[in-house]
RODO-2510 file (C-alpha; in nm, 4 decimals, decimal comma):
residues 374
     n   res          X          Y          Z
     1     m     3,7903     4,0132    -1,9878
     2     a     3,6571     3,8962    -1,6909
     3     v     3,8509     3,6176    -1,5027
     4     p     3,6610     3,2949    -1,4295
     5     a     3,5260     3,2205    -1,0865
     6     s     3,6867     2,9049    -1,0382
     7     s     3,8859     2,6286    -1,2267
     8     p     3,7373     2,2998    -1,2832
     9     l     3,8441     1,9855    -1,0813
    10     i     3,9335     1,6597    -1,1612
    11     i     3,6615     1,3852    -1,0185
    12     v     3,7517     1,0321    -0,9904
    13     f     3,4171     0,7999    -1,0430
    14     v     3,5340     0,4086    -0,9055
    15     a     3,2799     0,2156    -1,1084
    16     p     3,0926    -0,0705    -0,9218
    17     p     3,1949    -0,4138    -1,0137
    18     e     2,9473    -0,5704    -1,2816
    19     t     2,7456    -0,8296    -1,2075
    20     d     2,6866    -1,1793    -1,3464
    21     a     2,3785    -1,0721    -1,4372
    22     p     2,2424    -1,1601    -1,8032
    23     e     2,2447    -0,9050    -2,0608
    24     p     1,8898    -0,6925    -2,0143
    25     h     1,6358    -0,7368    -2,2905
    26     g     1,4678    -0,3899    -2,3296
    27     l     1,4881    -0,1624    -2,0478
    28     i     1,4819    -0,4502    -1,7496
    29     g     1,7612    -0,6062    -1,5600
    30     g     2,1047    -0,6614    -1,6219
    31     g     2,4167    -0,5188    -1,3893
    32     r     2,6038    -0,3291    -1,7065
    33     f     2,2872    -0,1374    -1,7637
    34     l     2,2588    -0,0189    -1,3921
    35     t     2,6199     0,0628    -1,3659
    36     d     2,5907     0,2699    -1,6931
    37     l     2,3023     0,4460    -1,5462
    38     l     2,4833     0,5356    -1,1973
    39     r     2,8147     0,6563    -1,4336
    40     a     2,5533     0,8959    -1,6590
    41     e     2,3944     1,0450    -1,3806
    42     v     2,7438     1,1035    -1,1735
    43     a     2,9062     1,2377    -1,5199
    44     a     2,5583     1,4587    -1,5423
    45     c     2,6451     1,5941    -1,1913
    46     v     3,0030     1,6581    -1,2467
    47     a     2,9455     1,8318    -1,5672
    48     a     2,6601     2,0576    -1,4296
    49     v     2,8888     2,2105    -1,1559
    50     g     3,1592     2,2329    -1,4068
    51     h     3,4166     1,9957    -1,3180
    52     r     3,5831     1,6956    -1,5061
    53     l     3,5165     1,3350    -1,5200
    54     h     3,7605     1,0236    -1,5113
    55     v     3,6001     0,6832    -1,4789
    56     v     3,8101     0,3840    -1,3370
    57     p     3,7010     0,0264    -1,2726
    58     r     3,6922    -0,1106    -0,9362
    59     s     4,0325    -0,3305    -0,8826
    60     e     4,2952    -0,3714    -0,6138
    61     g     4,5035    -0,0376    -0,7845
    62     w     4,2391     0,1827    -0,8669
    63     a     4,3875     0,4437    -0,6253
    64     e     4,7059     0,4314    -0,8177
    65     e     4,4687     0,4356    -1,1458
    66     a     4,2953     0,7452    -1,0306
    67     d     4,6315     0,9189    -0,9682
    68     t     4,7488     0,8332    -1,2893
    69     v     4,4257     0,9110    -1,5110
    70     a     4,4675     1,2674    -1,4997
    71     a     4,7864     1,5479    -1,5028
    72     v     4,6676     1,6411    -1,1821
    73     p     4,5525     1,4567    -0,8367
    74     p     4,1564     1,3766    -0,8173
    75     a     4,0009     1,6476    -0,5593
    76     l     3,7347     1,4032    -0,4924
    77     i     3,6279     1,0136    -0,5476
    78     l     3,2993     0,9129    -0,5919
    79     w     3,2549     0,5300    -0,4732
    80     g     3,0003     0,3608    -0,7029
    81     l     2,7988     0,0874    -0,4871
    82     a     2,6437    -0,1717    -0,6946
    83     p     2,2505    -0,2539    -0,6047
    84     a     2,2750    -0,5006    -0,3605
    85     e     2,6346    -0,3985    -0,2240
    86     g     2,6598    -0,2790     0,0788
    87     a     2,9158     0,0234     0,2294
    88     a     3,1312    -0,2260     0,4543
    89     p     3,3344    -0,0481     0,7486
    90     d     3,6692    -0,0424     0,5398
    91     t     3,4736     0,0233     0,2190
    92     p     3,5910     0,2445     0,0223
    93     p     3,9664     0,1504     0,0794
    94     t     4,1970     0,3800     0,2561
    95     g     4,3791     0,3565    -0,0676
    96     s     4,3884     0,7956    -0,0950
    97     d     4,3767     1,0638     0,0998
    98     r     4,1504     1,2553    -0,0814
    99     p     3,7718     1,2701     0,0092
   100     v     3,5535     1,0031    -0,0697
   101     v     3,1890     0,9901    -0,1315
   102     p     2,9959     0,6373    -0,1682
   103     v     2,6897     0,7042    -0,4488
   104     t     2,4443     0,4320    -0,5825
   105     l     2,1278     0,4522    -0,7726
   106     g     1,7884     0,4955    -0,6689
   107     g     1,5362     0,2023    -0,6134
   108     v     1,7610    -0,0206    -0,3732
   109     a     1,8534     0,0212    -0,0093
   110     a     2,1395     0,2861     0,0179
   111     p     2,3821     0,2177     0,2558
   112     c     2,3826     0,4630     0,5444
   113     g     2,6156     0,7664     0,4201
   114     a     2,5523     0,7035     0,0405
   115     l     2,3805     0,9026    -0,1668
   116     t     2,0895     0,7681    -0,3718
   117     l     2,0683     0,9379    -0,6925
   118     p     1,9115     1,0953    -0,8812
   119     v     1,7089     1,1614    -0,6098
   120     e     1,9927     1,3504    -0,4297
   121     s     2,1807     1,4335    -0,7517
   122     r     2,1287     1,8106    -0,6218
   123     t     2,2915     1,7110    -0,2707
   124     l     2,5716     1,5643    -0,5051
   125     c     2,5928     1,8686    -0,7225
   126     r     2,6327     2,0824    -0,4303
   127     t     2,8758     1,8651    -0,2279
   128     l     3,0918     1,8993    -0,5504
   129     a     3,0508     2,2809    -0,5798
   130     r     3,2377     2,3485    -0,2197
   131     v     3,5204     2,0658    -0,3106
   132     a     3,8392     2,2466    -0,2530
   133     p     4,1518     2,1438    -0,4942
   134     p     4,4093     1,9157    -0,3298
   135     g     4,6448     2,0580    -0,1086
   136     a     4,4385     2,3701    -0,0500
   137     g     4,3840     2,2853     0,2869
   138     a     4,0633     2,4264     0,4684
   139     e     3,8379     2,6165     0,2207
   140     a     3,7982     2,9847     0,2633
   141     p     3,4751     3,1076     0,4258
   142     r     3,2134     3,2400     0,2045
   143     r     3,0976     3,5556     0,3184
   144     a     2,8151     3,7638     0,2121
   145     a     2,6968     4,1182     0,2620
   146     v     2,3845     4,2983     0,1796
   147     l     2,4184     4,6955     0,1048
   148     v     2,1647     4,9833     0,1944
   149     h     2,2258     5,3123     0,0492
   150     q     2,1486     5,6380     0,2204
   151     g     2,2480     5,9107    -0,0362
   152     d     2,1461     6,1208    -0,3230
   153     g     1,9612     5,9617    -0,5969
   154     p     1,6776     5,7189    -0,6512
   155     d     1,9111     5,4640    -0,5409
   156     g     2,0792     5,6428    -0,2918
   157     d     2,4346     5,5712    -0,4612
   158     d     2,4805     5,9062    -0,6873
   159     r     2,7949     6,0178    -0,5281
   160     w     2,9665     5,6306    -0,5566
   161     p     2,7763     5,4443    -0,7966
   162     g     3,0759     5,2271    -0,8116
   163     l     3,1251     5,1245    -0,4491
   164     s     2,8965     4,8277    -0,4198
   165     w     3,1085     4,6705    -0,7476
   166     a     3,4511     4,7597    -0,5710
   167     l     3,3392     4,5880    -0,2755
   168     t     3,2769     4,2677    -0,4446
   169     l     3,5983     4,2982    -0,6048
   170     l     3,8049     4,4082    -0,2966
   171     g     3,6583     4,1373    -0,1015
   172     g     3,6884     3,8321    -0,3118
   173     g     3,9528     3,9429    -0,5429
   174     p     3,9389     3,8880    -0,8962
   175     g     3,7028     3,6597    -1,0407
   176     r     3,5644     3,5660    -0,6807
   177     g     3,2835     3,7820    -0,6000
   178     v     2,9468     3,8101    -0,7572
   179     l     2,7290     4,1067    -0,6888
   180     v     2,3705     4,0278    -0,7097
   181     d     2,1285     4,3361    -0,7970
   182     a     1,8129     4,3214    -0,5632
   183     q     1,6690     4,6350    -0,6300
   184     g     1,4305     4,5089    -0,8826
   185     p     1,3269     4,6267    -1,2370
   186     r     1,3626     4,9984    -1,1831
   187     g     1,7168     4,9694    -0,9913
   188     s     1,9787     5,1307    -1,1677
   189     l     2,2880     4,8889    -1,0511
   190     s     2,2408     4,6384    -1,3633
   191     a     2,1730     4,9330    -1,5984
   192     r     2,5086     5,1104    -1,5231
   193     l     2,6766     4,7305    -1,5575
   194     r     2,4851     4,6544    -1,8997
   195     a     2,6025     4,9876    -2,0368
   196     l     2,9583     4,9258    -1,9467
   197     v     2,9623     4,5599    -2,0390
   198     p     2,6353     4,4441    -2,2301
   199     p     2,5500     4,0658    -2,1515
   200     t     2,6101     3,8059    -2,4239
   201     s     2,3589     3,5318    -2,5499
   202     g     2,3746     3,2632    -2,3010
   203     r     2,4304     3,4348    -2,0041
   204     l     2,1923     3,3784    -1,6977
   205     g     1,9692     3,6621    -1,5383
   206     w     1,6555     3,6885    -1,3564
   207     q     1,4101     3,6367    -1,6625
   208     t     1,5905     3,2769    -1,6564
   209     t     1,3203     3,0140    -1,6536
   210     g     1,3131     2,6939    -1,4500
   211     p     1,4921     2,6515    -1,0999
   212     v     1,8016     2,8300    -1,0272
   213     p     2,1189     2,6136    -1,1742
   214     v     2,3338     2,4104    -0,9133
   215     p     2,6196     2,6455    -0,7738
   216     g     2,9406     2,6386    -0,8873
   217     p     3,2027     2,7195    -1,1728
   218     a     2,9299     2,6678    -1,4215
   219     l     2,7236     2,8994    -1,3168
   220     v     2,9577     3,1631    -1,2516
   221     a     3,1145     3,1395    -1,5822
   222     r     2,7394     3,2049    -1,7323
   223     l     2,6847     3,5420    -1,5314
   224     p     2,7789     3,8473    -1,7254
   225     g     3,1380     3,9748    -1,5717
   226     a     3,3195     4,3168    -1,5465
   227     d     3,6734     4,2958    -1,4681
   228     g     3,6677     4,0215    -1,2478
   229     v     3,3406     4,0894    -1,0851
   230     r     3,0580     3,8770    -1,2020
   231     w     2,6902     4,0042    -1,1507
   232     w     2,3391     3,8849    -1,1223
   233     g     2,0347     4,0865    -1,1657
   234     w     2,0225     4,2384    -1,5196
   235     t     1,7403     4,1807    -1,7551
   236     a     1,6764     4,2093    -2,1222
   237     p     1,5811     4,6029    -2,2146
   238     g     1,2552     4,4516    -2,3226
   239     d     1,1839     4,3274    -1,9738
   240     w     1,2269     4,6617    -1,8010
   241     p     0,8425     4,8112    -1,6467
   242     g     0,7282     5,0978    -1,8697
   243     p     0,6555     5,4568    -1,7112
   244     s     0,2756     5,3063    -1,5923
   245     e     0,3763     5,0078    -1,4750
   246     s     0,4691     4,9553    -1,0988
   247     s     0,7625     4,6986    -1,0077
   248     e     0,4938     4,4948    -0,8416
   249     e     0,3189     4,4036    -1,1485
   250     h     0,6610     4,2513    -1,2666
   251     r     0,7188     4,0751    -0,9453
   252     p     0,7199     3,7275    -1,1071
   253     l     1,0804     3,8167    -1,2142
   254     w     1,1816     3,8394    -0,8862
   255     a     1,0362     3,6124    -0,7167
   256     e     1,3698     3,3476    -0,6907
   257     l     1,5786     3,5983    -0,5017
   258     e     1,6367     3,4073    -0,2318
   259     a     1,7262     3,1026    -0,4138
   260     c     1,9618     3,3397    -0,6173
   261     v     2,1253     3,5119    -0,3697
   262     q     2,1832     3,1571    -0,1872
   263     a     2,3067     3,0246    -0,5006
   264     a     2,5585     3,3164    -0,5686
   265     h     2,6464     3,2858    -0,1985
   266     e     2,7710     2,9257    -0,2711
   267     a     2,9536     2,9524    -0,5803
   268     s     3,1777     3,2669    -0,5010
   269     t     3,3986     3,3692    -0,2167
   270     w     3,2403     3,6687    -0,1665
   271     t     2,8819     3,7997    -0,2213
   272     v     2,7532     4,1483    -0,2055
   273     v     2,3625     4,2150    -0,2458
   274     d     2,2708     4,5536    -0,3371
   275     a     1,9606     4,6598    -0,1943
   276     g     1,9649     5,0572    -0,2876
   277     r     1,7083     5,2279    -0,0631
   278     d     1,4807     4,9347    -0,0743
   279     l     1,4884     4,8103     0,3028
   280     d     1,1930     4,5420     0,2354
   281     r     1,4507     4,3685    -0,0252
   282     a     1,7134     4,4114     0,2320
   283     r     1,4799     4,2806     0,5211
   284     e     1,4240     3,9641     0,2302
   285     a     1,8414     3,9248     0,1195
   286     a     1,9584     3,9445     0,4856
   287     a     1,6787     3,6787     0,6579
   288     g     1,9244     3,3748     0,5915
   289     g     2,1674     3,5679     0,8705
   290     v     2,3715     3,8173     0,6523
   291     p     2,5051     4,0675     0,7697
   292     l     2,3504     4,4473     0,6952
   293     v     2,5722     4,7358     0,5845
   294     l     2,4687     5,0734     0,5272
   295     c     2,6337     5,3147     0,3265
   296     t     2,6003     5,6575     0,3688
   297     d     2,7435     6,0200     0,3104
   298     r     2,5442     6,2039     0,5806
   299     p     2,5253     6,2290     0,9294
   300     l     2,3686     5,9200     1,1398
   301     p     2,0098     6,0666     1,2779
   302     d     1,8733     5,9477     1,5988
   303     g     1,6123     5,6797     1,5565
   304     l     1,7284     5,5088     1,2055
   305     a     1,5142     5,3035     0,9942
   306     v     1,7692     5,0799     0,9692
   307     r     1,9844     4,9295     1,2454
   308     p     2,2843     4,8207     1,0455
   309     d     2,5924     4,5546     1,1177
   310     m     2,8522     4,7923     0,9854
   311     v     2,8337     5,1347     0,8921
   312     l     3,0447     5,2856     0,5485
   313     q     3,0318     5,6518     0,6172
   314     a     3,1980     5,9245     0,4077
   315     a     3,3030     6,1249     0,7738
   316     g     3,4295     5,8051     0,9414
   317     a     3,2906     5,8872     1,2632
   318     g     3,1381     5,7285     1,5376
   319     g     3,2918     5,3832     1,4824
   320     a     3,2219     5,3811     1,1351
   321     v     3,4153     5,2720     0,8487
   322     p     3,5541     5,5623     0,6157
   323     f     3,5552     5,5983     0,2914
   324     r     3,5813     5,8531     0,0097
   325     p     3,3130     5,8886    -0,2129
   326     a     3,5385     6,0761    -0,4877
   327     d     3,7131     5,7506    -0,5287
   328     w     3,4488     5,5595    -0,6453
   329     a     3,2369     5,8277    -0,8546
   330     g     3,3933     5,7500    -1,1759
   331     t     3,1459     5,6442    -1,4474
   332     s     3,3676     5,3465    -1,5864
   333     l     3,5022     5,0221    -1,4670
   334     a     3,8856     5,1206    -1,5309
   335     a     3,8306     5,4047    -1,2960
   336     w     3,6940     5,1616    -1,0336
   337     g     3,9479     4,9510    -1,0787
   338     r     4,2082     5,1852    -1,0160
   339     s     4,0679     5,3097    -0,6753
   340     a     4,0379     4,9653    -0,5748
   341     r     4,4321     4,9156    -0,6346
   342     r     4,5136     5,2289    -0,4285
   343     g     4,6015     5,2409    -0,1300
   344     p     4,2544     5,3693     0,0147
   345     g     4,0991     5,0944    -0,1361
   346     r     4,3234     4,8093     0,0134
   347     r     4,2683     4,9669     0,3192
   348     l     3,8658     4,9695     0,2917
   349     a     3,8968     4,6161     0,2061
   350     a     4,0936     4,5623     0,4895
   351     e     3,8641     4,6947     0,7481
   352     v     3,5536     4,5536     0,5919
   353     g     3,7147     4,2169     0,5870
   354     l     3,7945     4,2874     0,9803
   355     r     3,4700     4,4128     1,0681
   356     l     3,3026     4,1178     0,9078
   357     e     3,5309     3,8756     1,1150
   358     q     3,4373     4,0567     1,4018
   359     w     3,0444     4,0180     1,3376
   360     a     3,1024     3,6596     1,2634
   361     g     3,2817     3,5815     1,5985
   362     a     2,9957     3,7734     1,7729
   363     g     2,7769     3,4859     1,7109
   364     t     2,4864     3,7422     1,6392
   365     g     2,3636     3,5153     1,3536
   366     g     2,3197     3,8069     1,1466
   367     a     1,9041     3,8059     1,1691
   368     l     1,7307     4,1318     1,0903
   369     t     1,5093     4,1208     1,4077
   370     g     1,5209     4,4506     1,5890
   371     r     1,7264     4,5960     1,2832
   372     i     1,4221     4,7177     1,0704
   373     h     1,1800     4,9742     1,2319
   374     a     0,8672     5,1158     1,0613
***
């Protein structure tokens, strides 16, 4: 069974004071009506990310009530502002050590620093997705890498089909990593994973219509899971191109690649984007400043078509990170899981993590300029 990517957190909404305006007739006017609208929009945002909302009224003892409405302290306080209410310097009060975000309803002059809903609802969702549990300290950095394979087979990974899955598990820990298939409809990664763990109904995939969902526990929980690794990119069997059809004819299935990669990156501790042999896909996936990793079991020739930030090489020569293809050559999740738990797998995770820390500290930004050659 796959491990959930993250646990729901408690969010407290401190409702704005209700005005003395008369009850509305129809849909016009009334302080209670506007308060209900703001509360409903906040509740929708919290539910979209997968957290749990508790509402407390504005009062002198709101902080104490916020700590008692749930079994655990809240991770974030949402401070509701009435339509004509300004955010004074001492508002919200300093009665809690949790982060406080003021929110207000659209159609009014928003005080400085307040999120205006629903125009900024997606911003609120992203804020909720990044919030850490109380006492967790600074949030762990979200890291990502783009993998390019230089080996046997159409996708260059016939000798180590489990390596990209393993890197996702090793780098993020159980349930904290998302593996994104950027190889297109003809890629083999999703086919392998779909054969091992068929996705059930209600799961997200590239063919999902509409905008990319808001990152957070709710999104990750709907991705297909394989022994602690979530993946994104599978398509239903009927969506695969026929023998005479090119992947370009099915390009609309992959038009949201950048947005999906970004959403996976925000929703998980560790994101691995598998581009196979496709350097164009690697360029697209790494354009936002993600390190490029080359996996190969061959000597590196002069004039490589790709200049990686990190090299995983079977021989491990010339500063490359060594790995044994045999460790990841199995055809089952159980075999890959055993390899991840053994000493070589743990050493690979430590070495990759160290190289990524060095890459991040070098200030390169990860741009692909100068790394891809014709």
